[in-house]
N, C-alpha and C positions, 0 to 999 in steps of 0.2 A: 529180866524187869525185876521179877520177885526178889532176886538177891540184892538188887538195888534199894529197893524199897524196904526191905528187912532191916536197911542200914541206914533208915531215914532218910535216902536222896529222893529227890522227886524227880521222877524216869520219864521220858517219853519216848517210843518207837517211832520212828518217821519211814513209814512204809510207801518206799520208792522202788518200783518193780522193774524200770526201765533207766540205763544209764541216763547222768543227767549231766549240765556243766554246773548245777546250782550245788553250791557248798553245804549238801546235805549230810548229817550222818547218820548212820542207821540207828543210833540212839545217842541221846543226849540227858544229861542228869545234873541237878544243881544241890549243893548242899551247903548253906552258910556261905561262905567266899568262893566255893568252888563251883566250876561250870567243867562238866565232863563230857567228851565228844569221842564218841566209839562207832568205829569200822568193825561188824561182826561177819565171820564168816566161818562156814561147817563144812570144812574138807571131808572128803571121803578116804584120803590117803592119812599119810602120819604128818603132812604138813600142811599148813596155811600159807598163800603167797598173797601178800599186800604190795600194789603196785604203787608207785610214788604218787602217782595221779591222785589215788584216792585217799592218800596220807596227805597231801596238799589241800587236798576240801575239808579235812579236819581244821587245819590251820586256819582254812580262810573264814571255816564258820565260828570259831575261838575268835578270832579276829573282830568279825561283824559284830557279837555280842562284848563289847570291850567294856561294860559295868563289872565285869566280875575279877577281882583281884587274883585271883590262884584260875588257870585253866590247863586243864589238860587233856591230851591226846592219848587213845589207848584203843589198842588193836586187839579184840578178842576173838580166838578159833574157840569153836565148840565141837570137841571130838567128842566120839561114845565113850559115855562116862566122864567126861573131864573137860574142863574149861579152863583154858590160858589165857592172861589176860597181859599184855605188855604195854606200859609207859610209854610214848617215844617223844622226842624233842626235838626232832628237824623232817622234815619231808623227806622220804628215800623209799628205796624197794626194802621190804623186811619180809621175812620166813620165821615164821613159828612153829616147832615141831611138836608133837604130842609128849615128847619124854621130857620138855622145858617146865620149868617151876614159874608161876606167875610174878611178874614185878609189880604189878598193881594189885594190891591186896585192899580191899572193903573195908577190912576192920580197922586201916589206919586212921578212917575217918570217925569213929565211933566215941 
């Protein structure tokens, strides 16, 4: 949240503790023409796993808010001492490894 706000995004965390059928991301943010939905994991190991059903909910959420011309689904893995952010373009199963570099860069939007 802090990093998003530093880059002038308006960001909100959606605290949902139980699995839900509602298409709610963990965090969503807007800036200009952009709406970004994030699924966030804090894995204990070297990998973060994102199930297709979780990623589908990001795309459903983005479709609900149709007024934004630019919509992005982002998977975020918070490893100890490192964040890896990965922009995805379709619902599927994904794995983010700690050694990866982020494909989603916040400074692209400044």
